[in-house]
C-alpha positions as MATLAB code, in Angstrom:
seq = 'MDILFILKALVLGLVEAASEFLPISSTGHLIIVGDFLNFTGPRAETFEIFIQLGAILAVVWIYRERLLNIALNLGRDRNAQQLVLNLMIAFVPAAGLGLLLHKHITHYLFNPVTVAGALVAGGIAILLIERYANANQVQAVDDMSWKDALVVGIAQSLALFPGVSRSGATIMGGMLGGLSRFAATEFSFFLAIPTMFAAIFYSLFKEWGHLTLTDVPMFATGLLPPFWAGWPWCASCWRM';
ca = [
     -37.617  -66.578 -113.313;
     -36.817  -64.344 -115.681;
     -32.998  -63.574 -115.805;
     -33.848  -59.703 -116.033;
     -35.144  -59.758 -112.436;
     -32.196  -61.785 -110.828;
     -30.311  -58.908 -112.276;
     -32.833  -56.152 -110.533;
     -32.304  -58.504 -106.939;
     -28.725  -58.087 -107.552;
     -28.765  -54.746 -107.954;
     -31.232  -53.704 -105.169;
     -29.150  -56.337 -103.247;
     -26.293  -54.302 -103.312;
     -27.513  -51.053 -102.593;
     -28.635  -52.809  -99.442;
     -25.232  -53.686  -98.590;
     -23.978  -50.310  -99.113;
     -26.772  -48.322  -97.230;
     -27.993  -50.750  -94.793;
     -25.128  -49.618  -91.607;
     -25.177  -45.902  -92.790;
     -27.422  -43.575  -91.824;
     -29.321  -43.034  -95.046;
     -32.042  -45.528  -95.243;
     -31.891  -48.582  -97.047;
     -35.390  -48.796  -97.736;
     -35.535  -45.343  -99.116;
     -32.735  -46.089 -101.388;
     -33.731  -48.997 -102.567;
     -37.195  -47.422 -103.592;
     -35.579  -44.841 -105.428;
     -33.679  -47.050 -107.331;
     -36.823  -49.980 -107.015;
     -38.246  -47.479 -108.937;
     -35.644  -46.075 -111.367;
     -35.601  -50.199 -112.459;
     -39.177  -50.053 -113.148;
     -39.386  -52.715 -110.012;
     -42.436  -51.739 -108.419;
     -45.725  -53.218 -106.395;
     -46.413  -55.460 -104.035;
     -44.009  -58.118 -105.059;
     -41.323  -55.059 -105.062;
     -42.428  -53.651 -101.598;
     -41.936  -56.949 -100.067;
     -38.604  -57.619 -101.570;
     -37.174  -54.588 -100.234;
     -37.890  -55.624  -97.078;
     -37.142  -58.551  -97.042;
     -33.578  -58.522  -98.307;
     -32.802  -56.913  -95.185;
     -32.862  -59.964  -93.660;
     -28.989  -60.350  -95.011;
     -27.875  -57.386  -92.680;
     -29.900  -58.372  -89.817;
     -28.320  -61.947  -89.704;
     -24.916  -60.231  -90.404;
     -25.722  -58.882  -86.689;
     -27.072  -61.769  -85.094;
     -23.516  -63.402  -86.065;
     -21.421  -60.442  -85.291;
     -22.961  -60.363  -82.148;
     -23.551  -64.385  -81.639;
     -21.368  -64.681  -78.068;
     -23.571  -62.265  -76.170;
     -26.870  -62.868  -77.548;
     -26.081  -66.314  -76.092;
     -24.388  -65.347  -72.846;
     -27.539  -63.591  -72.093;
     -29.984  -66.266  -73.138;
     -27.940  -68.262  -70.530;
     -27.668  -65.762  -68.602;
     -31.150  -64.188  -68.370;
     -32.059  -66.078  -65.194;
     -29.683  -64.693  -62.594;
     -27.260  -61.481  -64.572;
     -29.622  -57.932  -63.920;
     -28.012  -56.746  -67.097;
     -28.980  -59.177  -68.790;
     -32.389  -58.874  -67.555;
     -32.422  -54.832  -67.950;
     -31.354  -54.993  -71.512;
     -34.103  -57.552  -72.213;
     -36.338  -55.016  -70.780;
     -34.817  -51.787  -72.793;
     -35.461  -53.928  -75.672;
     -38.717  -54.541  -75.252;
     -39.497  -51.510  -74.491;
     -37.774  -49.645  -76.993;
     -39.780  -51.920  -79.565;
     -43.112  -51.387  -78.942;
     -43.375  -47.990  -80.298;
     -42.711  -48.690  -83.915;
     -44.267  -52.302  -83.831;
     -47.464  -50.701  -82.548;
     -47.725  -47.673  -85.445;
     -46.351  -50.504  -88.069;
     -49.246  -51.929  -87.226;
     -51.436  -49.542  -87.190;
     -50.197  -47.955  -90.191;
     -48.632  -50.496  -92.396;
     -50.840  -50.563  -95.190;
     -51.271  -46.723  -95.297;
     -47.548  -46.413  -95.386;
     -46.771  -49.092  -98.105;
     -49.565  -47.375  -99.697;
     -49.241  -44.043  -99.786;
     -44.978  -43.006  -98.899;
     -43.327  -45.750 -101.015;
     -42.654  -43.614 -103.785;
     -39.187  -41.654 -104.641;
     -40.897  -38.035 -103.769;
     -41.274  -38.535 -100.364;
     -38.692  -40.523  -99.942;
     -36.031  -37.861 -101.461;
     -37.841  -35.361  -98.877;
     -37.126  -37.600  -95.976;
     -33.730  -38.216  -97.022;
     -33.051  -33.821  -97.104;
     -34.754  -33.415  -94.035;
     -32.384  -36.341  -92.016;
     -29.638  -35.075  -93.703;
     -29.888  -31.875  -91.596;
     -31.290  -33.687  -88.524;
     -28.363  -35.513  -88.429;
     -26.215  -32.362  -88.598;
     -27.652  -30.627  -86.430;
     -27.654  -33.142  -83.644;
     -24.504  -34.199  -84.000;
     -23.154  -30.513  -83.973;
     -25.636  -29.587  -80.630;
     -26.946  -33.257  -78.999;
     -24.933  -33.771  -75.126;
     -24.113  -37.389  -75.943;
     -22.035  -38.437  -72.830;
     -24.318  -38.943  -70.319;
     -24.696  -42.810  -70.607;
     -21.476  -44.581  -71.801;
     -22.307  -47.847  -72.139;
     -25.686  -49.849  -73.225;
     -25.533  -51.617  -69.586;
     -26.338  -48.479  -67.903;
     -29.595  -47.270  -69.824;
     -32.693  -47.711  -68.059;
     -36.162  -47.875  -69.018;
     -36.487  -44.384  -70.126;
     -33.255  -44.124  -72.345;
     -34.967  -47.161  -74.216;
     -38.087  -45.352  -74.679;
     -36.316  -41.949  -76.337;
     -34.574  -44.782  -78.702;
     -38.323  -46.437  -79.094;
     -39.941  -43.732  -80.256;
     -37.410  -41.883  -82.096;
     -37.343  -45.391  -84.267;
     -41.029  -45.288  -85.291;
     -39.837  -41.756  -87.337;
     -37.887  -44.610  -89.306;
     -41.397  -46.216  -90.029;
     -41.383  -43.059  -92.655;
     -39.478  -44.547  -95.891;
     -36.505  -42.469  -96.234;
     -36.080  -41.993  -92.771;
     -33.281  -44.343  -91.702;
     -33.767  -46.946  -88.972;
     -30.496  -46.720  -87.291;
     -30.001  -43.239  -88.258;
     -32.776  -42.382  -86.575;
     -32.642  -44.709  -83.510;
     -28.232  -43.262  -82.887;
     -29.347  -39.824  -83.365;
     -32.539  -40.173  -80.993;
     -30.663  -41.817  -78.399;
     -27.399  -39.489  -78.744;
     -30.520  -36.150  -78.185;
     -30.949  -38.522  -74.977;
     -27.825  -38.306  -73.646;
     -26.528  -41.902  -74.329;
     -22.750  -41.263  -75.866;
     -22.312  -42.487  -79.676;
     -21.314  -45.545  -78.703;
     -23.791  -47.139  -76.498;
     -26.783  -45.531  -78.981;
     -25.163  -47.408  -81.679;
     -24.558  -50.570  -80.041;
     -27.927  -50.150  -79.011;
     -29.525  -49.951  -82.324;
     -28.074  -52.915  -83.591;
     -29.541  -55.014  -81.042;
     -33.044  -53.130  -81.124;
     -32.752  -54.122  -84.937;
     -32.668  -57.809  -84.291;
     -36.411  -58.046  -82.774;
     -37.370  -55.144  -85.042;
     -36.342  -56.038  -88.538;
     -37.481  -59.727  -87.727;
     -40.846  -58.438  -86.733;
     -41.067  -56.114  -90.007;
     -39.876  -58.939  -92.790;
     -41.867  -61.943  -90.878;
     -45.172  -59.416  -90.824;
     -44.685  -58.105  -94.549;
     -44.344  -61.774  -95.927;
     -47.309  -62.525  -94.240;
     -49.131  -59.320  -95.856;
     -48.304  -60.463  -98.907;
     -47.625  -64.011  -99.710;
     -50.669  -64.419 -101.964;
     -48.543  -62.029 -103.931;
     -45.083  -64.248 -104.398;
     -44.967  -67.409 -105.536;
     -41.965  -70.413 -105.675;
     -40.667  -68.697 -108.649;
     -39.839  -65.838 -106.775;
     -36.995  -67.542 -104.457;
     -34.161  -67.501 -106.316;
     -34.714  -63.984 -106.814;
     -35.417  -62.805 -103.507;
     -32.022  -65.327 -102.696;
     -30.010  -63.109 -104.509;
     -31.038  -60.094 -103.251;
     -30.201  -61.280  -99.703;
     -27.050  -62.954 -100.195;
     -24.624  -59.225 -100.736;
     -26.162  -57.439  -97.414;
     -25.121  -60.287  -95.326;
     -21.654  -60.117  -97.027;
     -21.268  -56.888  -96.777;
     -23.129  -56.227  -93.532;
     -20.890  -58.436  -91.817;
     -17.479  -56.007  -91.614;
     -20.043  -53.053  -91.813;
     -21.204  -54.114  -88.459;
     -17.949  -55.680  -87.167;
     -15.703  -52.528  -87.514;
     -19.446  -50.765  -85.840;
     -19.220  -53.012  -83.235;
     -15.204  -52.682  -82.112;
     -15.317  -48.391  -82.688;
];
C-alpha cells in the first residue's frame, strides 16, 4: 500500500472524527476533502462510508449498558419494547429509499458542488428550526410514540443526500416534531446504530469487487480516529 494513501486515509479519518457528532454532515465533508486530495472513485466512496463505523462503535460503547439492558429485558420491559419498535419504524424510510436510490445517489450526488449546496441549505434550516421549533412536548426517549419515531425517520431520509447531516436531520426533525433537544439527540444516537451498520455493510457488499487486501491498512487507518474522538464526543452529548 502506497504511504500516500495511508496519509490520505489518516486525514479523512480526522475529518470524520471532527464532524460525525456535529450537525454538519461528515459524509459531505469527506467528499469535499477527498476531492481536494484527489481521492475519488468507487473505492473512495466506500471508504468514506466505512470509516463512519469507528464513530458508531463509539456510540455502542457509550451505550453498552443500556443496550445490554434492553436486550436482556426486551421480553418484559414495555419501555424497551417501545424503543425497539420506534427504532424499527424510524429506520424504514431511509433504508427503503437507500436501497432504491443508492446507485443514483453515489453516481450523481457524491461531488463537491451538490455537497456544498446541501451544507448551506442545512445550516439555514438548523438556524430556523432552532429559533421556531416547539421542542418541549416529549422530554425523554421513553415517552416517544410511534408517530414521533416516524417523523424522525422521515427526517433521517433527507440525509441520503450527501451534505445533509444525518444527526442534524434527525435531531432537527425530532425537535420539529416536538421532542426536547435531549430526547431528539439520544434517539438520534440510538437510531445511528442500525442505520449506519446497514449503510456500511450494504456499501461494502455493493463495492466488494473494487476492494483488495491491500486496502486493509488504509481502511484501518481511517477507522481509528473516529472511534477515539467519537468516544468523548458521544459521552459529553449523552450527559447534556
